[in-house]
N, CA, C and O atoms as a Maestro MAE file, in Angstrom:
{
 s_m_m2io_version
 :::
 2.0.0
}

f_m_ct {
 s_m_title
 :::
 protein
 m_atom[304] {
  # First column is atom index #
  i_m_mmod_type
  r_m_x_coord
  r_m_y_coord
  r_m_z_coord
  i_m_residue_number
  s_m_chain_name
  s_m_pdb_residue_name
  s_m_pdb_atom_name
  i_m_atomic_number
  :::
  1 25 42.898 -20.878 -32.601 1 A "MET " " N  " 7
  2 3 41.783 -21.515 -31.920 1 A "MET " " CA " 6
  3 2 41.653 -21.005 -30.487 1 A "MET " " C  " 6
  4 15 40.548 -20.826 -29.975 1 A "MET " " O  " 8
  5 25 42.826 -20.770 -29.837 2 A "LYS " " N  " 7
  6 3 42.788 -20.277 -28.462 2 A "LYS " " CA " 6
  7 2 42.153 -18.888 -28.408 2 A "LYS " " C  " 6
  8 15 41.412 -18.580 -27.473 2 A "LYS " " O  " 8
  9 25 42.434 -18.062 -29.388 3 A "LYS " " N  " 7
  10 3 41.861 -16.710 -29.411 3 A "LYS " " CA " 6
  11 2 40.344 -16.779 -29.593 3 A "LYS " " C  " 6
  12 15 39.604 -16.022 -28.966 3 A "LYS " " O  " 8
  13 25 39.891 -17.685 -30.449 4 A "VAL " " N  " 7
  14 3 38.446 -17.839 -30.685 4 A "VAL " " CA " 6
  15 2 37.772 -18.326 -29.406 4 A "VAL " " C  " 6
  16 15 36.706 -17.832 -29.038 4 A "VAL " " O  " 8
  17 25 38.384 -19.284 -28.735 5 A "ALA " " N  " 7
  18 3 37.825 -19.805 -27.484 5 A "ALA " " CA " 6
  19 2 37.785 -18.708 -26.422 5 A "ALA " " C  " 6
  20 15 36.808 -18.593 -25.682 5 A "ALA " " O  " 8
  21 25 38.836 -17.909 -26.347 6 A "ALA " " N  " 7
  22 3 38.879 -16.823 -25.369 6 A "ALA " " CA " 6
  23 2 37.795 -15.792 -25.668 6 A "ALA " " C  " 6
  24 15 37.121 -15.310 -24.758 6 A "ALA " " O  " 8
  25 25 37.633 -15.460 -26.936 7 A "VAL " " N  " 7
  26 3 36.598 -14.488 -27.325 7 A "VAL " " CA " 6
  27 2 35.213 -15.042 -27.006 7 A "VAL " " C  " 6
  28 15 34.360 -14.323 -26.486 7 A "VAL " " O  " 8
  29 25 34.991 -16.314 -27.315 8 A "LEU " " N  " 7
  30 3 33.697 -16.928 -26.999 8 A "LEU " " CA " 6
  31 2 33.453 -16.993 -25.486 8 A "LEU " " C  " 6
  32 15 32.335 -16.791 -25.014 8 A "LEU " " O  " 8
  33 25 34.518 -17.276 -24.746 9 A "PHE " " N  " 7
  34 3 34.394 -17.317 -23.288 9 A "PHE " " CA " 6
  35 2 34.021 -15.942 -22.740 9 A "PHE " " C  " 6
  36 15 33.118 -15.829 -21.911 9 A "PHE " " O  " 8
  37 25 34.700 -14.915 -23.192 10 A "VAL " " N  " 7
  38 3 34.413 -13.545 -22.732 10 A "VAL " " CA " 6
  39 2 32.999 -13.143 -23.147 10 A "VAL " " C  " 6
  40 15 32.269 -12.544 -22.358 10 A "VAL " " O  " 8
  41 25 32.613 -13.466 -24.368 11 A "ALA " " N  " 7
  42 3 31.262 -13.137 -24.835 11 A "ALA " " CA " 6
  43 2 30.220 -13.888 -24.005 11 A "ALA " " C  " 6
  44 15 29.169 -13.342 -23.672 11 A "ALA " " O  " 8
  45 25 30.522 -15.141 -23.678 12 A "GLY " " N  " 7
  46 3 29.610 -15.917 -22.834 12 A "GLY " " CA " 6
  47 2 29.474 -15.322 -21.447 12 A "GLY " " C  " 6
  48 15 28.377 -15.288 -20.890 12 A "GLY " " O  " 8
  49 25 30.576 -14.852 -20.886 13 A "MET " " N  " 7
  50 3 30.522 -14.227 -19.552 13 A "MET " " CA " 6
  51 2 29.689 -12.938 -19.602 13 A "MET " " C  " 6
  52 15 28.879 -12.680 -18.712 13 A "MET " " O  " 8
  53 25 29.896 -12.135 -20.649 14 A "PHE " " N  " 7
  54 3 29.076 -10.927 -20.783 14 A "PHE " " CA " 6
  55 2 27.599 -11.279 -20.887 14 A "PHE " " C  " 6
  56 15 26.759 -10.643 -20.250 14 A "PHE " " O  " 8
  57 25 27.284 -12.280 -21.681 15 A "ALA " " N  " 7
  58 3 25.887 -12.688 -21.856 15 A "ALA " " CA " 6
  59 2 25.318 -13.211 -20.539 15 A "ALA " " C  " 6
  60 15 24.165 -12.932 -20.211 15 A "ALA " " O  " 8
  61 25 26.111 -13.962 -19.788 16 A "PHE " " N  " 7
  62 3 25.646 -14.529 -18.516 16 A "PHE " " CA " 6
  63 2 25.333 -13.428 -17.502 16 A "PHE " " C  " 6
  64 15 24.291 -13.465 -16.847 16 A "PHE " " O  " 8
  65 25 26.225 -12.459 -17.373 17 A "PHE " " N  " 7
  66 3 26.020 -11.393 -16.396 17 A "PHE " " CA " 6
  67 2 25.043 -10.331 -16.873 17 A "PHE " " C  " 6
  68 15 24.503 -9.581 -16.060 17 A "PHE " " O  " 8
  69 25 24.808 -10.254 -18.170 18 A "ALA " " N  " 7
  70 3 23.866 -9.274 -18.703 18 A "ALA " " CA " 6
  71 2 22.423 -9.707 -18.460 18 A "ALA " " C  " 6
  72 15 21.520 -8.871 -18.443 18 A "ALA " " O  " 8
  73 25 22.203 -10.998 -18.274 19 A "CYS " " N  " 7
  74 3 20.844 -11.506 -18.042 19 A "CYS " " CA " 6
  75 2 20.423 -11.221 -16.605 19 A "CYS " " C  " 6
  76 15 21.196 -11.425 -15.669 19 A "CYS " " O  " 8
  77 25 19.200 -10.751 -16.443 20 A "GLY " " N  " 7
  78 3 18.669 -10.533 -15.105 20 A "GLY " " CA " 6
  79 2 18.983 -9.150 -14.581 20 A "GLY " " C  " 6
  80 15 19.884 -8.470 -15.072 20 A "GLY " " O  " 8
  81 25 18.233 -8.748 -13.586 21 A "PRO " " N  " 7
  82 3 18.411 -7.407 -13.028 21 A "PRO " " CA " 6
  83 2 19.654 -7.314 -12.144 21 A "PRO " " C  " 6
  84 15 20.109 -8.305 -11.574 21 A "PRO " " O  " 8
  85 25 20.177 -6.120 -12.048 22 A "SER " " N  " 7
  86 3 21.334 -5.886 -11.196 22 A "SER " " CA " 6
  87 2 20.872 -5.755 -9.747 22 A "SER " " C  " 6
  88 15 19.673 -5.734 -9.469 22 A "SER " " O  " 8
  89 25 21.817 -5.668 -8.842 23 A "ALA " " N  " 7
  90 3 21.482 -5.530 -7.420 23 A "ALA " " CA " 6
  91 2 20.728 -4.214 -7.182 23 A "ALA " " C  " 6
  92 15 19.797 -4.162 -6.379 23 A "ALA " " O  " 8
  93 25 21.138 -3.163 -7.882 24 A "GLU " " N  " 7
  94 3 20.451 -1.879 -7.724 24 A "GLU " " CA " 6
  95 2 19.017 -1.955 -8.232 24 A "GLU " " C  " 6
  96 15 18.103 -1.399 -7.622 24 A "GLU " " O  " 8
  97 25 18.826 -2.644 -9.351 25 A "GLU " " N  " 7
  98 3 17.472 -2.799 -9.888 25 A "GLU " " CA " 6
  99 2 16.602 -3.631 -8.947 25 A "GLU " " C  " 6
  100 15 15.425 -3.329 -8.751 25 A "GLU " " O  " 8
  101 25 17.188 -4.679 -8.368 26 A "LYS " " N  " 7
  102 3 16.449 -5.500 -7.406 26 A "LYS " " CA " 6
  103 2 16.059 -4.674 -6.184 26 A "LYS " " C  " 6
  104 15 14.937 -4.780 -5.688 26 A "LYS " " O  " 8
  105 25 16.997 -3.844 -5.698 27 A "ALA " " N  " 7
  106 3 16.711 -2.989 -4.550 27 A "ALA " " CA " 6
  107 2 15.620 -1.978 -4.884 27 A "ALA " " C  " 6
  108 15 14.746 -1.707 -4.060 27 A "ALA " " O  " 8
  109 25 15.670 -1.421 -6.093 28 A "ALA " " N  " 7
  110 3 14.649 -0.457 -6.501 28 A "ALA " " CA " 6
  111 2 13.279 -1.126 -6.608 28 A "ALA " " C  " 6
  112 15 12.267 -0.536 -6.229 28 A "ALA " " O  " 8
  113 25 13.248 -2.357 -7.125 29 A "MET " " N  " 7
  114 3 11.968 -3.076 -7.219 29 A "MET " " CA " 6
  115 2 11.414 -3.375 -5.826 29 A "MET " " C  " 6
  116 15 10.211 -3.251 -5.597 29 A "MET " " O  " 8
  117 25 12.281 -3.766 -4.900 30 A "GLU " " N  " 7
  118 3 11.841 -4.057 -3.527 30 A "GLU " " CA " 6
  119 2 11.331 -2.788 -2.846 30 A "GLU " " C  " 6
  120 15 10.328 -2.820 -2.133 30 A "GLU " " O  " 8
  121 25 12.035 -1.655 -3.072 31 A "LYS " " N  " 7
  122 3 11.588 -0.391 -2.480 31 A "LYS " " CA " 6
  123 2 10.238 0.015 -3.050 31 A "LYS " " C  " 6
  124 15 9.368 0.476 -2.311 31 A "LYS " " O  " 8
  125 25 10.055 -0.149 -4.346 32 A "ALA " " N  " 7
  126 3 8.776 0.183 -4.965 32 A "ALA " " CA " 6
  127 2 7.662 -0.696 -4.397 32 A "ALA " " C  " 6
  128 15 6.550 -0.225 -4.161 32 A "ALA " " O  " 8
  129 25 7.965 -1.961 -4.182 33 A "LYS " " N  " 7
  130 3 6.984 -2.882 -3.597 33 A "LYS " " CA " 6
  131 2 6.619 -2.452 -2.182 33 A "LYS " " C  " 6
  132 15 5.441 -2.442 -1.826 33 A "LYS " " O  " 8
  133 25 7.611 -2.097 -1.372 34 A "GLN " " N  " 7
  134 3 7.355 -1.661 -0.008 34 A "GLN " " CA " 6
  135 2 6.586 -0.333 0.017 34 A "GLN " " C  " 6
  136 15 5.701 -0.140 0.851 34 A "GLN " " O  " 8
  137 25 6.929 0.580 -0.901 35 A "ASP " " N  " 7
  138 3 6.203 1.847 -0.990 35 A "ASP " " CA " 6
  139 2 4.740 1.617 -1.358 35 A "ASP " " C  " 6
  140 15 3.849 2.281 -0.829 35 A "ASP " " O  " 8
  141 25 4.501 0.683 -2.257 36 A "SER " " N  " 7
  142 3 3.138 0.356 -2.662 36 A "SER " " CA " 6
  143 2 2.351 -0.228 -1.494 36 A "SER " " C  " 6
  144 15 1.195 0.137 -1.275 36 A "SER " " O  " 8
  145 25 2.974 -1.130 -0.750 37 A "ILE " " N  " 7
  146 3 2.316 -1.720 0.420 37 A "ILE " " CA " 6
  147 2 1.997 -0.637 1.446 37 A "ILE " " C  " 6
  148 15 0.914 -0.637 2.032 37 A "ILE " " O  " 8
  149 25 2.928 0.278 1.665 38 A "ALA " " N  " 7
  150 3 2.707 1.360 2.621 38 A "ALA " " CA " 6
  151 2 1.559 2.266 2.170 38 A "ALA " " C  " 6
  152 15 0.757 2.701 2.997 38 A "ALA " " O  " 8
  153 25 1.472 2.550 0.888 39 A "ALA " " N  " 7
  154 3 0.398 3.406 0.375 39 A "ALA " " CA " 6
  155 2 -0.964 2.735 0.553 39 A "ALA " " C  " 6
  156 15 -1.938 3.387 0.930 39 A "ALA " " O  " 8
  157 25 -1.028 1.445 0.283 40 A "VAL " " N  " 7
  158 3 -2.291 0.719 0.453 40 A "VAL " " CA " 6
  159 2 -2.670 0.675 1.927 40 A "VAL " " C  " 6
  160 15 -3.840 0.850 2.268 40 A "VAL " " O  " 8
  161 25 -1.698 0.443 2.806 41 A "GLN " " N  " 7
  162 3 -1.973 0.403 4.243 41 A "GLN " " CA " 6
  163 2 -2.481 1.755 4.733 41 A "GLN " " C  " 6
  164 15 -3.409 1.813 5.540 41 A "GLN " " O  " 8
  165 25 -1.878 2.845 4.251 42 A "LYS " " N  " 7
  166 3 -2.325 4.178 4.659 42 A "LYS " " CA " 6
  167 2 -3.740 4.446 4.166 42 A "LYS " " C  " 6
  168 15 -4.559 4.992 4.905 42 A "LYS " " O  " 8
  169 25 -4.033 4.072 2.935 43 A "ALA " " N  " 7
  170 3 -5.382 4.263 2.403 43 A "ALA " " CA " 6
  171 2 -6.396 3.454 3.215 43 A "ALA " " C  " 6
  172 15 -7.492 3.938 3.498 43 A "ALA " " O  " 8
  173 25 -6.038 2.242 3.585 44 A "TYR " " N  " 7
  174 3 -6.926 1.398 4.402 44 A "TYR " " CA " 6
  175 2 -7.142 2.038 5.767 44 A "TYR " " C  " 6
  176 15 -8.276 2.140 6.236 44 A "TYR " " O  " 8
  177 25 -6.061 2.468 6.404 45 A "ASP " " N  " 7
  178 3 -6.183 3.101 7.719 45 A "ASP " " CA " 6
  179 2 -7.046 4.353 7.656 45 A "ASP " " C  " 6
  180 15 -7.862 4.597 8.544 45 A "ASP " " O  " 8
  181 25 -6.862 5.152 6.596 46 A "ASP " " N  " 7
  182 3 -7.667 6.365 6.441 46 A "ASP " " CA " 6
  183 2 -9.143 6.024 6.256 46 A "ASP " " C  " 6
  184 15 -10.007 6.689 6.826 46 A "ASP " " O  " 8
  185 25 -9.439 4.993 5.462 47 A "SER " " N  " 7
  186 3 -10.844 4.637 5.237 47 A "SER " " CA " 6
  187 2 -11.478 4.092 6.510 47 A "SER " " C  " 6
  188 15 -12.651 4.358 6.771 47 A "SER " " O  " 8
  189 25 -10.730 3.337 7.306 48 A "VAL " " N  " 7
  190 3 -11.257 2.834 8.573 48 A "VAL " " CA " 6
  191 2 -11.511 4.002 9.523 48 A "VAL " " C  " 6
  192 15 -12.541 4.036 10.197 48 A "VAL " " O  " 8
  193 25 -10.595 4.948 9.583 49 A "ALA " " N  " 7
  194 3 -10.771 6.114 10.446 49 A "ALA " " CA " 6
  195 2 -11.995 6.918 10.017 49 A "ALA " " C  " 6
  196 15 -12.751 7.392 10.866 49 A "ALA " " O  " 8
  197 25 -12.197 7.077 8.710 50 A "MET " " N  " 7
  198 3 -13.370 7.812 8.227 50 A "MET " " CA " 6
  199 2 -14.656 7.074 8.574 50 A "MET " " C  " 6
  200 15 -15.647 7.696 8.955 50 A "MET " " O  " 8
  201 25 -14.642 5.757 8.444 51 A "ALA " " N  " 7
  202 3 -15.832 4.965 8.765 51 A "ALA " " CA " 6
  203 2 -16.148 5.063 10.249 51 A "ALA " " C  " 6
  204 15 -17.312 5.197 10.627 51 A "ALA " " O  " 8
  205 25 -15.131 4.999 11.087 52 A "LEU " " N  " 7
  206 3 -15.358 5.123 12.533 52 A "LEU " " CA " 6
  207 2 -15.894 6.506 12.901 52 A "LEU " " C  " 6
  208 15 -16.767 6.629 13.761 52 A "LEU " " O  " 8
  209 25 -15.380 7.529 12.261 53 A "GLU " " N  " 7
  210 3 -15.880 8.881 12.515 53 A "GLU " " CA " 6
  211 2 -17.338 9.010 12.071 53 A "GLU " " C  " 6
  212 15 -18.138 9.663 12.742 53 A "GLU " " O  " 8
  213 25 -17.679 8.393 10.952 54 A "GLN " " N  " 7
  214 3 -19.064 8.425 10.482 54 A "GLN " " CA " 6
  215 2 -19.982 7.714 11.469 54 A "GLN " " C  " 6
  216 15 -21.080 8.194 11.750 54 A "GLN " " O  " 8
  217 25 -19.544 6.583 11.993 55 A "VAL " " N  " 7
  218 3 -20.338 5.853 12.984 55 A "VAL " " CA " 6
  219 2 -20.511 6.709 14.238 55 A "VAL " " C  " 6
  220 15 -21.598 6.749 14.813 55 A "VAL " " O  " 8
  221 25 -19.451 7.390 14.663 56 A "ARG " " N  " 7
  222 3 -19.532 8.259 15.841 56 A "ARG " " CA " 6
  223 2 -20.537 9.387 15.619 56 A "ARG " " C  " 6
  224 15 -21.361 9.680 16.485 56 A "ARG " " O  " 8
  225 25 -20.455 10.012 14.448 57 A "GLN " " N  " 7
  226 3 -21.380 11.100 14.139 57 A "GLN " " CA " 6
  227 2 -22.830 10.593 14.091 57 A "GLN " " C  " 6
  228 15 -23.739 11.256 14.591 57 A "GLN " " O  " 8
  229 25 -23.038 9.424 13.492 58 A "ASP " " N  " 7
  230 3 -24.382 8.844 13.441 58 A "ASP " " CA " 6
  231 2 -24.901 8.545 14.845 58 A "ASP " " C  " 6
  232 15 -26.077 8.771 15.131 58 A "ASP " " O  " 8
  233 25 -24.044 8.043 15.712 59 A "SER " " N  " 7
  234 3 -24.446 7.749 17.093 59 A "SER " " CA " 6
  235 2 -24.853 9.023 17.825 59 A "SER " " C  " 6
  236 15 -25.823 9.027 18.583 59 A "SER " " O  " 8
  237 25 -24.115 10.095 17.597 60 A "ILE " " N  " 7
  238 3 -24.455 11.373 18.227 60 A "ILE " " CA " 6
  239 2 -25.816 11.859 17.725 60 A "ILE " " C  " 6
  240 15 -26.642 12.320 18.513 60 A "ILE " " O  " 8
  241 25 -26.051 11.756 16.398 61 A "ARG " " N  " 7
  242 3 -27.340 12.185 15.850 61 A "ARG " " CA " 6
  243 2 -28.488 11.348 16.420 61 A "ARG " " C  " 6
  244 15 -29.544 11.886 16.750 61 A "ARG " " O  " 8
  245 25 -28.281 10.039 16.535 62 A "ILE " " N  " 7
  246 3 -29.331 9.173 17.081 62 A "ILE " " CA " 6
  247 2 -29.597 9.524 18.544 62 A "ILE " " C  " 6
  248 15 -30.750 9.594 18.969 62 A "ILE " " O  " 8
  249 25 -28.538 9.743 19.305 63 A "ALA " " N  " 7
  250 3 -28.709 10.113 20.710 63 A "ALA " " CA " 6
  251 2 -29.446 11.443 20.830 63 A "ALA " " C  " 6
  252 15 -30.316 11.594 21.688 63 A "ALA " " O  " 8
  253 25 -29.108 12.394 19.986 64 A "ASP " " N  " 7
  254 3 -29.807 13.686 19.993 64 A "ASP " " CA " 6
  255 2 -31.286 13.510 19.618 64 A "ASP " " C  " 6
  256 15 -32.151 14.163 20.201 64 A "ASP " " O  " 8
  257 25 -31.577 12.637 18.653 65 A "SER " " N  " 7
  258 3 -32.965 12.388 18.253 65 A "SER " " CA " 6
  259 2 -33.746 11.740 19.381 65 A "SER " " C  " 6
  260 15 -34.900 12.091 19.629 65 A "SER " " O  " 8
  261 25 -33.121 10.797 20.061 66 A "ILE " " N  " 7
  262 3 -33.792 10.135 21.195 66 A "ILE " " CA " 6
  263 2 -34.048 11.125 22.297 66 A "ILE " " C  " 6
  264 15 -35.123 11.126 22.897 66 A "ILE " " O  " 8
  265 25 -33.063 11.984 22.577 67 A "ALA " " N  " 7
  266 3 -33.218 12.993 23.632 67 A "ALA " " CA " 6
  267 2 -34.330 13.983 23.251 67 A "ALA " " C  " 6
  268 15 -35.123 14.375 24.108 67 A "ALA " " O  " 8
  269 25 -34.396 14.384 21.991 68 A "ALA " " N  " 7
  270 3 -35.431 15.308 21.538 68 A "ALA " " CA " 6
  271 2 -36.799 14.657 21.624 68 A "ALA " " C  " 6
  272 15 -37.766 15.309 22.019 68 A "ALA " " O  " 8
  273 25 -36.901 13.387 21.263 69 A "ALA " " N  " 7
  274 3 -38.170 12.682 21.356 69 A "ALA " " CA " 6
  275 2 -38.601 12.531 22.811 69 A "ALA " " C  " 6
  276 15 -39.788 12.667 23.110 69 A "ALA " " O  " 8
  277 25 -37.700 12.262 23.693 70 A "ALA " " N  " 7
  278 3 -37.999 12.138 25.114 70 A "ALA " " CA " 6
  279 2 -38.454 13.483 25.682 70 A "ALA " " C  " 6
  280 15 -39.378 13.545 26.493 70 A "ALA " " O  " 8
  281 25 -37.815 14.522 25.259 71 A "GLU " " N  " 7
  282 3 -38.172 15.884 25.712 71 A "GLU " " CA " 6
  283 2 -39.554 16.259 25.204 71 A "GLU " " C  " 6
  284 15 -40.347 16.858 25.930 71 A "GLU " " O  " 8
  285 25 -39.843 15.904 23.952 72 A "ALA " " N  " 7
  286 3 -41.155 16.194 23.379 72 A "ALA " " CA " 6
  287 2 -42.240 15.373 24.101 72 A "ALA " " C  " 6
  288 15 -43.359 15.853 24.284 72 A "ALA " " O  " 8
  289 25 -41.915 14.156 24.502 73 A "GLY " " N  " 7
  290 3 -42.860 13.314 25.233 73 A "GLY " " CA " 6
  291 2 -43.169 13.876 26.611 73 A "GLY " " C  " 6
  292 15 -44.288 13.717 27.099 73 A "GLY " " O  " 8
  293 25 -42.226 14.515 27.235 74 A "LYS " " N  " 7
  294 3 -42.416 15.101 28.576 74 A "LYS " " CA " 6
  295 2 -43.305 16.325 28.511 74 A "LYS " " C  " 6
  296 15 -44.043 16.605 29.456 74 A "LYS " " O  " 8
  297 25 -43.247 17.058 27.411 75 A "LYS " " N  " 7
  298 3 -44.030 18.280 27.274 75 A "LYS " " CA " 6
  299 2 -45.498 17.981 27.062 75 A "LYS " " C  " 6
  300 15 -46.328 18.849 27.334 75 A "LYS " " O  " 8
  301 25 -45.860 16.808 26.594 76 A "LYS " " N  " 7
  302 3 -47.271 16.487 26.323 76 A "LYS " " CA " 6
  303 2 -47.988 16.256 27.568 76 A "LYS " " C  " 6
  304 15 -49.185 15.973 27.549 76 A "LYS " " O  " 8
  :::
 }
 m_bond[303] {
  # First column is bond index #
  i_m_from
  i_m_to
  i_m_order
  :::
  1 1 2 1
  2 2 3 1
  3 3 4 2
  4 3 5 1
  5 5 6 1
  6 6 7 1
  7 7 8 2
  8 7 9 1
  9 9 10 1
  10 10 11 1
  11 11 12 2
  12 11 13 1
  13 13 14 1
  14 14 15 1
  15 15 16 2
  16 15 17 1
  17 17 18 1
  18 18 19 1
  19 19 20 2
  20 19 21 1
  21 21 22 1
  22 22 23 1
  23 23 24 2
  24 23 25 1
  25 25 26 1
  26 26 27 1
  27 27 28 2
  28 27 29 1
  29 29 30 1
  30 30 31 1
  31 31 32 2
  32 31 33 1
  33 33 34 1
  34 34 35 1
  35 35 36 2
  36 35 37 1
  37 37 38 1
  38 38 39 1
  39 39 40 2
  40 39 41 1
  41 41 42 1
  42 42 43 1
  43 43 44 2
  44 43 45 1
  45 45 46 1
  46 46 47 1
  47 47 48 2
  48 47 49 1
  49 49 50 1
  50 50 51 1
  51 51 52 2
  52 51 53 1
  53 53 54 1
  54 54 55 1
  55 55 56 2
  56 55 57 1
  57 57 58 1
  58 58 59 1
  59 59 60 2
  60 59 61 1
  61 61 62 1
  62 62 63 1
  63 63 64 2
  64 63 65 1
  65 65 66 1
  66 66 67 1
  67 67 68 2
  68 67 69 1
  69 69 70 1
  70 70 71 1
  71 71 72 2
  72 71 73 1
  73 73 74 1
  74 74 75 1
  75 75 76 2
  76 75 77 1
  77 77 78 1
  78 78 79 1
  79 79 80 2
  80 79 81 1
  81 81 82 1
  82 82 83 1
  83 83 84 2
  84 83 85 1
  85 85 86 1
  86 86 87 1
  87 87 88 2
  88 87 89 1
  89 89 90 1
  90 90 91 1
  91 91 92 2
  92 91 93 1
  93 93 94 1
  94 94 95 1
  95 95 96 2
  96 95 97 1
  97 97 98 1
  98 98 99 1
  99 99 100 2
  100 99 101 1
  101 101 102 1
  102 102 103 1
  103 103 104 2
  104 103 105 1
  105 105 106 1
  106 106 107 1
  107 107 108 2
  108 107 109 1
  109 109 110 1
  110 110 111 1
  111 111 112 2
  112 111 113 1
  113 113 114 1
  114 114 115 1
  115 115 116 2
  116 115 117 1
  117 117 118 1
  118 118 119 1
  119 119 120 2
  120 119 121 1
  121 121 122 1
  122 122 123 1
  123 123 124 2
  124 123 125 1
  125 125 126 1
  126 126 127 1
  127 127 128 2
  128 127 129 1
  129 129 130 1
  130 130 131 1
  131 131 132 2
  132 131 133 1
  133 133 134 1
  134 134 135 1
  135 135 136 2
  136 135 137 1
  137 137 138 1
  138 138 139 1
  139 139 140 2
  140 139 141 1
  141 141 142 1
  142 142 143 1
  143 143 144 2
  144 143 145 1
  145 145 146 1
  146 146 147 1
  147 147 148 2
  148 147 149 1
  149 149 150 1
  150 150 151 1
  151 151 152 2
  152 151 153 1
  153 153 154 1
  154 154 155 1
  155 155 156 2
  156 155 157 1
  157 157 158 1
  158 158 159 1
  159 159 160 2
  160 159 161 1
  161 161 162 1
  162 162 163 1
  163 163 164 2
  164 163 165 1
  165 165 166 1
  166 166 167 1
  167 167 168 2
  168 167 169 1
  169 169 170 1
  170 170 171 1
  171 171 172 2
  172 171 173 1
  173 173 174 1
  174 174 175 1
  175 175 176 2
  176 175 177 1
  177 177 178 1
  178 178 179 1
  179 179 180 2
  180 179 181 1
  181 181 182 1
  182 182 183 1
  183 183 184 2
  184 183 185 1
  185 185 186 1
  186 186 187 1
  187 187 188 2
  188 187 189 1
  189 189 190 1
  190 190 191 1
  191 191 192 2
  192 191 193 1
  193 193 194 1
  194 194 195 1
  195 195 196 2
  196 195 197 1
  197 197 198 1
  198 198 199 1
  199 199 200 2
  200 199 201 1
  201 201 202 1
  202 202 203 1
  203 203 204 2
  204 203 205 1
  205 205 206 1
  206 206 207 1
  207 207 208 2
  208 207 209 1
  209 209 210 1
  210 210 211 1
  211 211 212 2
  212 211 213 1
  213 213 214 1
  214 214 215 1
  215 215 216 2
  216 215 217 1
  217 217 218 1
  218 218 219 1
  219 219 220 2
  220 219 221 1
  221 221 222 1
  222 222 223 1
  223 223 224 2
  224 223 225 1
  225 225 226 1
  226 226 227 1
  227 227 228 2
  228 227 229 1
  229 229 230 1
  230 230 231 1
  231 231 232 2
  232 231 233 1
  233 233 234 1
  234 234 235 1
  235 235 236 2
  236 235 237 1
  237 237 238 1
  238 238 239 1
  239 239 240 2
  240 239 241 1
  241 241 242 1
  242 242 243 1
  243 243 244 2
  244 243 245 1
  245 245 246 1
  246 246 247 1
  247 247 248 2
  248 247 249 1
  249 249 250 1
  250 250 251 1
  251 251 252 2
  252 251 253 1
  253 253 254 1
  254 254 255 1
  255 255 256 2
  256 255 257 1
  257 257 258 1
  258 258 259 1
  259 259 260 2
  260 259 261 1
  261 261 262 1
  262 262 263 1
  263 263 264 2
  264 263 265 1
  265 265 266 1
  266 266 267 1
  267 267 268 2
  268 267 269 1
  269 269 270 1
  270 270 271 1
  271 271 272 2
  272 271 273 1
  273 273 274 1
  274 274 275 1
  275 275 276 2
  276 275 277 1
  277 277 278 1
  278 278 279 1
  279 279 280 2
  280 279 281 1
  281 281 282 1
  282 282 283 1
  283 283 284 2
  284 283 285 1
  285 285 286 1
  286 286 287 1
  287 287 288 2
  288 287 289 1
  289 289 290 1
  290 290 291 1
  291 291 292 2
  292 291 293 1
  293 293 294 1
  294 294 295 1
  295 295 296 2
  296 295 297 1
  297 297 298 1
  298 298 299 1
  299 299 300 2
  300 299 301 1
  301 301 302 1
  302 302 303 1
  303 303 304 2
  :::
 }
}
């Protein structure tokens, strides 16, 4: 009976520790999560930078159009 209890105890311990991720797996999941957050942040920053550059370019075009219209008005 003692041998059966010991075997069941050892089997129970294996089953208990086999459930759930290991520390390395937890660390890998956390790193993947942080990498994903960093990728999304970089994509957001890039899109904001592109939008700001587009606004700058549009402002330059509008200023050039206003200057051209003013110049054309002076020639009349």
